[in-house]
N, C-alpha and C positions, 0 to 999 in steps of 0.2 A: 853225628852231630855236625862235624865240620863240613861234610858234604851238603847237608841241609842249609847251613849258613852260606856256603859258597854258591849254592843254587839261588838263594834269595838275592845275593849280590849280583849274580850273573844276569838274572832277569830284570834287574834294575828296580827291585822293590824299594819303595821309599824307606828311609831310616826308621820311621815309626812302625811301619808294617814289619820290617825285619826284626825289630826289637820285640814286637808283640808275638810274632810267629815263633821266634827262637825261644822266647820266654815260655811259651806254651809247650814247645818241644822239651825244654829242660825240665819243666814240671812233670811231664809224662815220663821222662827218662830217669827222674830222680829215684835213686835206689830205695826200695821199700822192702819190708819183710815179705817173703813169699814162701809158700810151702814147697816141699820137695815132691816132685812128680812121683806118683805111684807109691806113696808111703802109707797113707790111710790110718795112721795112728789116731787121728782125731775122730775117726769113725768107730772107735772102740768106746762105747757109751756106758758100760755097765754102771747103773745108778748106785749100786752098793759101794762102789769105789769113789763115788763123788757125793759125799755126805752133805756138802753145802749147796747142792742144786737148788733147793727152795729159796735160798738167798739171792741166787742169780736170775732165776726164771720166775715169771708170773705163773699163776695157777693153770692157765690155758697152755702156756708154753711147756710147763712141766708135764702135763698130760700128753702133749704131742711128743715130747722127748721120750717119755716112758713107752709110748706106743711104737716108737721107732727102734726099740731095743729087742733084738732076737734073744733066744735062749742062751746063746754062747756069749752074749754081751756086745756083739757087733751090731751096727746099724743095719736094719733090714734093707736099706737102700744101697748098701755098699756091696759091690760086686767083688768078692774076694779073689776070684780068678784073674780078672783084669785089673784089679786094685783101683777101681774108679767108682765115684758116686753116680748112681743112676738117675738122680734127680738134681744134679748140680745146679742147673739154671733156676730151679724152683725150690731149692732147699730153704728151710726155715732160717729166720734171722740169726738164731743162736748157733747156726752152723757157718755163719759168714764172718770172715775176718775183715771187719770194716770199722772205721773210727766211731761212728755213731752207735754201733752195736756194743763195742767194748766200753764205751763211755757209760752207756745205760746199764750194762750187766755188771761191770767190774769197777766202774769209776776211773777208768784209765784215760788220761788225756791223749789227744792225737800225737803230741810230741813224744810221748813215752810208749806209743803203740809197738814200735819195732822191738824195743828192748823187752817189753812185757811178753809179746808173742814169741820171741826167740826163746826166752826162759821157759815159758809154759810148754812150748813145742818140744824143746829139748828134754824136759822132765817127762813129758807124756810118751815120747818115743822110747826113752829108756825104760819106762814102766811097762810099755806094751811089748817092745822087741828086745830089750836088753842093752847093756852098756857097750857091747862089742858088735852089735848088729850092723848089717849093711845100711839099714835105714839111718842109724845115728851117724855113721861115717859119712854118708851122702849129705845129711843135714849139716853136719859140722863143716864139711867142705864147701857147701853152698854159702854158709855164713861167712867163712873166710874169704871166699871170692867176692861176696858183697862188700865186705869191709875194705878189701883191696881196691875195688872199683870206686867205692865212696871216697877213700883216702886220695886216690889219684884225681878224682873230680874236684875235691876240695883244694888240692894243691894247685890245680890249674886255675881255680877261681881266685886264689890268693895272689895271683900275679898282678900286683898293682902297677907295675911298670910297663904294661902293655901300651904301646904307642897307638894313638888314634890313627886310623888309616882306612883303606878300602878293602879289608879282608874280614874274615869271620872273627878275628881277635877283637876288632873294633866293636862288633855287636856284643860279644861276650863281656867286654869291658863295661859297656853301658848297662848291660843287664846286672852285672855285679854291683855297680854303683847305685842303681836306682830301684832294683827289684828286691834285693835282699838286704 
């Protein structure tokens, strides 16, 4: 982030452009919930274990969901050896962790998405792999790292005493003042 701000200053980008560009970078870099690579717990779909599916999915989505379940309860599109979704880019909406999907399906506001997804994911990983699995340890570690990163970023943003100047702190100061 600092390198990006320094670059904008170095090339002489006007203050408004620096503010706009750095604001966009900060929004992209803002910590969000994310899944743990090669976990796959969400691909365990066994409908018998998800009694409230009809309240989350419409009739067509429910049929699609059921058609995706193999005999062992795992998604037919989940490659268990590589632990990857084979249709990731074209997966159905109910497989996506996106604000509009979770608002529609569960009534979760975007502001609560990270907390909701973290709790659901933790529960499901425990159900699928167990309390002491490598998957739950990796997930908990990723959540701790995300919290540390978020806390450090918030601490930097709370520095009200940043003097106006010609370095990246000036841009960050104005973003803090007028963007958030």
